[in-house]
Each structure stands twice: as structure tokens, then as C-alpha cells.
C-alpha positions, 0 to 999 in steps of 0.5 A: 880566374875561372871559378871552379865551384863544383870541384871546390865543393867536392874537395870541401866535402872530402876534407870534412870526412877524411884526414887526408885528401889527394888532389891529383891531375895533370901539370898546370891543370889548376890544382894549386889555384883550386887549393888556394881558392878553397883555403881562402874560403875556410875558417882557421889557419892554412899552411902551404908547402910548395915541394918544388921549392928548396926552402919548403923541402928544407922545412920538411927535412923532419916531416913529423917535427914540422907537421905535427904542431900545425892546425887547420888545413895543411897543403902539400903541393907536388907531393911526389917530390918527397913521397916519404912524407906519406908515412908521416901523414899516416901517423898524423892521420891516426892521432886520437884528436885530428888537429889538422886536415891534409890536402896533398897535390900531385901530378900523379905518377907511379910513385905517388900512387904506390906510396899513398896506397901502401901507407894511407890505405883507409885514410886518404880520399882521391880527387882527380881534377880534370881540364876545364869543361863547357859548364865552367866556360859557357857554351859561347866559348865552346869553340875556344875550348875545343881549339885550346884545350882544357888547361886554364892558362892555354884557354885564358891566354890572350891569343890563339898564337900565344895559346899554341906557343904555351902548349908547345912549351908545356909538352917540351917541359913535361917530356924533358923535365917532369917525366924523368922527375917521376922516375920514368926512364923514357927518352923524351924524343921517343915519347914525343914521337909516340904521343904524336902518333897516338893523336892520330888514333884518337877515339879508336880501339887500342891495338898495341901490335898495330901501333908497335909495328908503325912505331918500329917497336914491340907492343910491350914497348908501346904499352909502356909508353902509353902507361907513362902518359896515362899515369900522368893524366896526359892520356885518358882511357875508356874501358869495357869489361875486357880492357881498354876500348878507346884512347884520347890524347893531347 
């Protein structure tokens, strides 16, 4: 496992000062690993709920009943699967004596951000976990990082061929499973074609009309595709005061 001390320390400080911390970032970027690393170094009990597990979702059928008695650190992984939990977290965060701190992990998406903003305003701190950096892997491995990208599994896997296979499978799973689960009604084939086309515009000024013409759709449509990729941390924007000036891609 690649040590990510800087991010672990940032999370520790946020949890010390906030009843709820939302650790967000792309799928497979290392959120769960970081949360477990943090939990192992904390004193006191830790409770993990993996909300992709039907058993753990069943445990949270009544979130208040399940979470209210817990002490220590409570980790809710893939929180976007049951966003109604945010209302319960608001109740628990407002208790006079806070018995627990809540670390919620999510692959972002509109539902996660909207629900948390509406119900946890003033109670939640956000932390976005990026991909691996040169500081974390050392300058000696810069070329490998450039070729394989910042996803920990892609970076550490045994060969470049295996890394490429992992990335191909990741993109397919993301488009066919994760995008629909996040409530985005976009055809996977269309979004895949747009994502590939967007890669050729890496580092350039955003021009939705130009991309729309090249893609055969309106600039409103390509903006919707772009928003979907950005909301799930697959694309990052650089902005000036007048709007986005550059985009990065997969």
C-alpha cells in the first residue's frame, strides 16, 4: 500500500473539528483504503458500513436506530447509495454531546452533493481525494505515473499491459454501472465516445459549440456530458473569472 500521510493527516484534522466529514473522489481512487488506514491509527472503536453490501444496507433500514448508539468513528462507504442517511446524520450531528464522528465516503455525483448540502449545511466538511502524486510515489517513478495514471491499482499492478487492461475495464464498469447508479440518464456508448473525443482537447480552451459540431449534437448536450464526467471526478476543470478555460481528461 502506498502511504498517503498528507491526506490522512488532513482528514484527521477535519474530523477533530467537524461532526461529519465527506471524503469524495473518483471510484477506485483509494478512499476506502485511506479511511481504513486512518481508523487503524485512531484510539477508540470504529464502525464500517459498506453501502454496496446488501447486508450493511439492511442494517441501516432504520438509520437513526442503527447509528445513534454508536461511539467513536463511524465510516459510511459509498454514501450515495442511500442519500436519505444525510437527514439522520444531521440529527446526530446536532446532539448536545457528540458520541461519534462520521466519515462518509462517496463517488460524488449530483445526488450526494445536493443531499448533503441541503441537510448538513454548517455541519459537514468536504475533502476531495485526488490521484497519486509524484510526491507520494517519488520522482524516480514519474514515468510510470505518467503512463499509468494516478489510480493506485493501475499504478501498482505488475505490468503496463495489466495496467492498461485494468483501466479499460474500469472505464467500462464506470460507464455501464456507476453512471446509471448515480442517476445520470446518459447512454454509455455516447458518453464513452464523448470522453474519447474530449481527450483530444486536453489542455485547450473549452468550446462547447466546436465539440458539439464535431460530435453531431448541440452545445447543450456536450455540456451535459461534460458535467456528468466532472461531477464524478473523471474530468477536472480549470477556471478563470469568466468561466472554464481548460479541461483535463482520463
